[in-house]
C-alpha positions as CSV (number, residue, x, y, z in Angstrom):
1,M,9.0,-13.9,-8.3
2,I,8.2,-17.6,-7.6
3,C,9.1,-20.4,-10.0
4,N,8.8,-24.2,-10.2
5,T,12.3,-24.5,-8.8
6,Y,11.3,-22.6,-5.7
7,I,8.1,-24.7,-5.3
8,R,10.0,-27.9,-5.7
9,S,12.4,-26.7,-3.2
10,V,9.7,-26.1,-0.7
11,I,8.3,-29.6,-1.2
12,A,11.7,-31.3,-1.2
13,Q,13.0,-29.5,1.9
14,G,9.8,-29.7,4.0
15,G,9.5,-26.0,4.4
16,L,5.7,-26.1,4.6
17,S,3.3,-28.6,6.1
18,F,1.3,-29.4,3.0
19,R,0.1,-33.0,3.6
20,T,-1.8,-33.7,0.3
21,R,-1.0,-33.5,-3.3
22,S,-4.1,-31.4,-3.9
23,Q,-2.9,-28.8,-1.4
24,I,0.4,-28.6,-3.2
25,S,-1.4,-28.2,-6.5
26,N,-3.6,-25.5,-5.1
27,I,-0.8,-23.3,-3.9
28,R,1.2,-24.0,-7.1
29,R,-1.7,-22.6,-9.1
30,S,-2.2,-19.5,-7.0
31,L,1.5,-18.7,-6.7
32,H,2.1,-19.0,-10.5
33,A,-0.5,-16.2,-10.9
34,S,2.3,-13.8,-9.9
35,L,4.6,-14.8,-12.8
36,H,3.3,-12.3,-15.4
37,L,5.9,-10.0,-16.9
38,N,5.4,-8.1,-20.0
39,Y,8.4,-6.2,-21.4
40,K,6.7,-4.9,-24.5
41,L,5.3,-1.8,-22.8
42,N,7.7,1.0,-23.3
43,F,8.2,4.5,-21.9
44,A,6.4,6.2,-24.7
45,S,3.2,4.4,-23.9
46,F,3.6,5.4,-20.3
47,K,3.8,9.1,-21.2
48,S,0.7,8.9,-23.4
49,S,-1.5,6.8,-21.1
50,M,-4.8,8.0,-19.7
51,N,-4.8,10.6,-16.9
52,V,-7.8,10.3,-14.7
53,S,-8.8,12.3,-11.6
54,M,-12.2,11.4,-10.0
55,M,-13.3,12.4,-6.5
56,I,-16.9,11.8,-5.3
57,D,-18.7,13.3,-2.3
58,S,-20.9,10.7,-0.7
59,G,-23.4,13.1,0.7
60,S,-22.8,12.2,4.3
61,T,-24.1,14.5,7.1
62,A,-20.5,15.6,7.8
63,K,-19.4,18.9,6.2
64,R,-17.9,17.1,3.2
65,G,-18.9,13.6,3.8
66,I,-16.4,10.8,3.0
67,V,-14.5,11.8,-0.1
68,D,-13.3,8.8,-2.1
69,V,-10.9,8.4,-4.9
70,L,-12.7,5.8,-6.9
71,S,-10.7,5.5,-10.1
72,E,-8.3,2.6,-9.7
73,K,-7.0,2.2,-13.2
74,D,-8.0,2.8,-16.8
75,E,-9.6,0.2,-18.9
76,D,-6.6,-2.0,-19.4
77,G,-4.9,-1.3,-16.1
78,G,-2.2,0.8,-17.6
79,Y,-1.7,4.1,-16.0
80,V,-3.8,6.6,-13.9
81,S,-3.1,9.7,-11.8
82,G,-5.0,12.3,-9.9
83,G,-5.1,14.6,-7.0
84,W,-7.0,16.3,-4.2
85,Q,-6.7,19.3,-1.8
86,S,-8.4,20.1,1.5
87,D,-10.8,22.9,1.8
88,D,-8.7,24.6,4.6
89,C,-5.6,24.5,2.3
90,K,-3.6,22.7,4.9
91,M,-3.0,19.6,2.8
92,S,-2.9,18.3,-0.8
93,C,-2.2,14.9,-2.2
94,G,-1.5,13.3,-5.6
95,Y,-1.4,9.7,-6.7
96,S,0.1,7.8,-9.6
97,S,-0.4,4.1,-10.4
98,F,1.3,2.3,-13.3
99,R,1.1,-1.4,-14.4
100,G,4.7,-1.1,-15.7
101,K,6.4,-4.2,-17.2
102,R,3.9,-6.6,-15.6
103,A,1.1,-8.1,-17.7
104,T,-1.4,-7.6,-14.9
105,M,-2.1,-4.9,-12.3
106,E,-2.1,-6.0,-8.7
107,D,-1.6,-2.6,-7.0
108,F,-4.5,-0.8,-5.5
109,Y,-4.8,2.4,-3.4
110,D,-7.4,4.3,-1.4
111,I,-7.7,7.9,-0.3
112,K,-10.6,9.0,2.0
113,N,-11.3,12.4,3.7
114,T,-14.1,13.1,6.2
115,N,-14.9,15.1,9.4
116,I,-15.8,13.4,12.6
117,N,-16.7,15.3,15.7
118,G,-15.2,18.5,14.3
119,K,-11.9,16.7,13.6
120,T,-10.5,16.2,10.1
121,V,-9.7,12.6,9.2
122,C,-7.6,11.7,6.1
123,M,-6.7,8.2,5.1
124,F,-4.1,7.1,2.5
125,G,-3.4,3.6,1.6
126,I,-1.2,1.5,-0.7
127,F,-2.1,-2.2,-1.3
128,D,0.3,-4.3,-3.3
129,G,-1.1,-7.7,-4.3
130,H,0.8,-10.9,-5.0
131,G,-0.5,-14.2,-6.3
132,G,-3.4,-12.2,-7.8
133,S,-5.2,-8.9,-7.3
134,R,-8.1,-10.0,-5.1
135,A,-6.6,-9.4,-1.7
136,A,-5.4,-5.9,-2.6
137,E,-8.7,-5.1,-4.1
138,Y,-10.5,-6.3,-1.0
139,L,-8.4,-4.0,1.2
140,K,-9.2,-1.1,-1.0
141,E,-12.9,-1.9,-0.7
142,H,-13.1,-2.6,3.0
143,L,-10.1,-1.7,5.2
144,F,-10.7,2.0,5.7
145,D,-14.5,1.5,5.9
146,N,-14.0,-1.0,8.6
147,L,-11.7,1.3,10.4
148,L,-14.2,4.2,10.4
149,K,-16.8,1.8,11.8
150,H,-14.6,0.7,14.7
151,P,-16.2,2.0,18.0
152,Q,-12.8,3.2,19.4
153,F,-11.5,4.8,16.2
154,M,-11.4,8.3,17.6
155,E,-10.7,7.5,21.2
156,N,-7.9,4.9,20.7
157,T,-6.9,5.1,17.1
158,K,-3.8,3.0,17.3
159,S,-5.6,0.0,18.9
160,A,-8.4,0.4,16.4
161,I,-6.0,0.3,13.4
162,S,-4.4,-2.9,14.8
163,E,-7.7,-4.6,15.4
164,T,-9.1,-3.6,12.1
165,Y,-6.1,-4.8,10.1
166,Q,-6.4,-8.2,11.7
167,R,-10.2,-8.4,11.5
168,T,-10.2,-7.4,7.9
169,D,-7.6,-10.2,7.1
170,A,-9.9,-12.7,8.8
171,D,-12.8,-11.4,6.9
172,F,-11.0,-11.7,3.6
173,L,-9.8,-15.3,4.3
174,E,-13.4,-16.2,5.2
175,S,-14.7,-14.7,1.9
176,E,-12.3,-16.7,-0.1
177,K,-12.6,-20.0,1.8
178,D,-14.4,-21.8,-1.1
179,T,-12.0,-20.7,-3.8
180,Y,-8.7,-22.1,-5.1
181,R,-7.1,-18.8,-4.8
182,D,-4.5,-17.9,-2.2
183,D,-3.9,-14.2,-2.9
184,G,-2.0,-11.9,-0.6
185,S,-1.4,-8.3,-0.2
186,T,0.7,-5.7,1.6
187,A,-0.8,-2.6,3.2
188,S,1.0,0.7,4.1
189,T,-1.4,3.2,5.4
190,A,-1.2,6.7,6.8
191,V,-4.2,7.9,8.9
192,L,-4.4,11.5,10.0
193,V,-6.7,12.4,12.8
194,D,-6.6,16.2,13.4
195,N,-2.8,16.7,13.9
196,H,-1.9,13.1,14.8
197,L,-0.5,10.8,12.2
198,Y,-0.6,7.0,12.5
199,V,1.4,5.0,9.9
200,A,0.6,1.2,9.9
201,N,2.5,-1.3,7.8
202,V,2.1,-4.9,6.8
203,G,4.6,-6.2,4.2
204,D,7.1,-4.4,2.0
205,S,5.3,-1.4,0.8
206,R,6.6,1.7,2.7
207,T,5.8,5.2,3.9
208,V,8.5,7.9,4.2
209,V,8.2,11.4,5.6
210,S,10.2,14.4,4.8
211,K,10.8,16.2,8.0
212,A,12.9,19.4,8.1
213,G,14.5,18.2,4.9
214,N,15.3,14.7,6.1
215,A,13.9,11.5,4.7
216,I,12.6,9.4,7.6
217,P,11.0,6.0,7.1
218,L,7.8,5.6,9.1
219,S,7.6,1.9,8.4
220,E,10.1,-1.0,8.2
221,D,9.8,-3.6,5.5
222,H,8.6,-7.0,6.7
223,K,11.3,-9.2,5.2
224,P,11.8,-12.8,6.4
225,N,15.5,-12.2,7.1
226,R,14.8,-9.4,9.6
227,S,16.1,-10.9,12.8
228,D,12.9,-10.4,14.8
229,E,10.7,-11.6,12.0
230,R,12.8,-14.8,11.5
231,K,12.6,-15.5,15.2
232,R,8.8,-15.0,15.2
233,I,8.4,-17.4,12.2
234,E,10.7,-20.0,13.5
235,S,9.0,-19.9,16.9
236,A,5.7,-20.6,15.1
237,G,7.2,-23.7,13.4
238,G,8.1,-22.1,10.1
239,V,11.3,-21.8,8.2
240,V,13.1,-19.0,6.4
241,M,15.2,-20.2,3.5
242,W,17.1,-18.7,0.5
243,A,15.4,-19.2,-2.8
244,G,16.7,-16.3,-5.0
245,T,16.0,-14.1,-2.0
246,W,15.0,-14.9,1.6
247,R,11.5,-16.4,1.7
248,V,9.1,-17.8,4.2
249,G,9.1,-21.6,3.5
250,G,11.1,-20.8,0.4
251,V,7.9,-19.3,-1.1
252,L,7.0,-15.8,0.1
253,A,9.5,-12.9,0.0
254,M,7.8,-11.0,2.8
255,S,7.0,-12.0,6.4
256,R,3.7,-10.3,7.0
257,A,0.7,-10.0,4.6
258,F,-3.0,-10.1,4.3
259,G,-4.3,-13.4,2.9
260,N,-1.9,-16.1,2.0
261,R,-4.0,-18.8,3.7
262,M,-1.4,-21.6,3.2
263,L,1.2,-19.6,5.1
264,K,-1.1,-17.8,7.6
265,Q,0.4,-19.5,10.7
266,F,3.7,-17.7,9.9
267,V,2.7,-14.7,7.7
268,V,0.5,-12.6,9.9
269,A,-1.4,-9.3,9.2
270,E,-0.6,-7.7,12.5
271,P,0.7,-4.2,11.6
272,E,3.6,-2.2,13.1
273,I,2.3,1.3,13.8
274,Q,4.2,4.5,14.3
275,E,2.6,7.6,15.7
276,Q,3.7,11.1,15.0
277,K,2.4,14.6,15.9
278,I,2.3,16.8,12.8
279,D,4.2,20.1,13.2
280,E,5.8,22.6,10.9
281,E,8.8,20.4,10.3
282,F,6.5,17.9,8.4
283,E,6.8,18.7,4.7
284,L,5.4,15.7,2.8
285,L,4.7,12.0,2.9
286,V,5.4,9.4,0.2
287,L,3.5,6.1,0.3
288,A,4.5,3.5,-2.3
289,S,4.5,-0.1,-3.3
290,D,7.9,-1.9,-3.6
291,G,7.8,-1.2,-7.4
292,L,9.1,2.2,-6.4
293,W,11.3,1.3,-3.4
294,D,13.1,-1.5,-5.3
295,V,14.9,1.1,-7.4
296,V,14.4,4.5,-5.6
297,T,15.9,5.2,-2.2
298,N,14.0,7.0,0.6
299,E,16.2,10.1,0.1
300,D,15.7,10.2,-3.7
301,A,12.0,9.8,-3.3
302,V,11.8,12.8,-1.0
303,S,14.1,14.9,-3.2
304,L,12.1,14.1,-6.3
305,A,8.8,14.8,-4.6
306,Q,10.0,18.1,-3.1
307,A,11.1,19.3,-6.6
308,E,7.5,19.5,-7.7
309,E,5.0,21.9,-6.0
310,D,2.0,20.0,-7.2
311,P,1.7,16.6,-5.5
312,E,0.1,14.9,-8.5
313,A,3.1,16.0,-10.5
314,A,5.4,14.7,-7.8
315,A,3.6,11.3,-7.8
316,K,3.9,11.1,-11.6
317,K,7.6,12.0,-11.3
318,L,8.3,9.2,-8.8
319,T,6.4,6.7,-11.0
320,E,8.4,7.8,-14.0
321,A,11.7,7.6,-12.2
322,A,11.0,4.1,-11.0
323,F,10.1,2.9,-14.4
324,T,13.1,4.5,-16.1
325,R,15.4,3.1,-13.5
326,G,14.3,-0.4,-14.4
327,S,11.5,-1.4,-12.0
328,A,10.0,-4.7,-13.1
329,D,6.9,-4.4,-10.9
330,N,3.6,-2.5,-10.8
331,I,4.4,1.0,-9.4
332,T,1.9,3.0,-7.3
333,C,2.6,6.0,-5.1
334,I,0.8,8.7,-3.1
335,V,2.4,12.0,-2.2
336,V,0.9,14.1,0.6
337,K,2.0,17.7,1.0
338,F,1.5,19.8,4.2
339,H,1.1,23.5,3.7
340,H,1.7,25.0,7.1
341,A,2.0,28.6,5.8
342,R,-1.4,28.3,4.3
343,A,-3.2,27.0,7.4
344,G,-6.1,29.2,8.4
345,A,-5.8,31.2,5.2
346,V,-9.1,32.7,3.9
347,K,-10.0,31.8,0.4
348,P,-12.1,34.1,-1.8
349,Q,-15.5,32.5,-2.4
350,D,-14.8,32.0,-6.1
351,D,-11.2,30.6,-5.5
352,K,-11.1,26.8,-5.8
353,N,-7.4,26.6,-5.5
354,C,-5.4,27.1,-2.3
């Protein structure tokens, strides 16, 4: 949340190097776009909202091509959910996305599945916009496509992810250079290449794994008061100050993000990446925007997701829990379940379910 008091504080305290009145006016305009709360939407409307599941095969030369989840939200951005399962029965996922108490929807997500050189590639992403929805929407449209086009994606996946994040950020800023907007977005992504998992994070969305019954975060929120983040920001000439919460320049409550042109010197899109090898201890992944994590702990999220066999039902349950616990933000989550016992199982030709 950003208000006039915070913006005045930035100007008065010299937290940012805005030299002209027009620059201040521009960022004021873009930052105020995030101040939309609507408390009229109640839980009853949540339960009755549209439930959509849409998956499209692109017709690629690969066995299944690139499978996309294309439905981002219903007509008014209220609520949507859906699911998918792999042909080999090793994995299934569900997603749930809810506008919640906000007047606008700034969360986006992406799920892709393909086969490259005989290896299964799955991609899951949560993108939480701030100051508007354009940055998050741009990531949904381009980030994974750019990653798949990276020449070293299969050979050096970790490096390819890092380069693609930063290149996509530069491309977004270039695409917006003639606008007055200054949108930003988080990104928390999980990329599975065969049995290797790469979790990359920018901002305060989060990915958590359930491993042998334990909830283990695979990303650490990029908050300005993190000692290493504060040091990086201050070394670049920025300031971290208290304005209701810790903020870069008294404005932004996260220390890394896509977009945010006015703060780009300090708010970078370089991801932190964790690599894991999937084994039988891996039970499920939960990726979510901070609309979930603000009110649901890592342990609670894993416990709630484990209680549902179907990952779509698990994602719905998490979204519902966050809303009923008082989340004031958009809420979007993806639950990925690993079915080790089913690996290699032979399905009857007429059986569409694992």
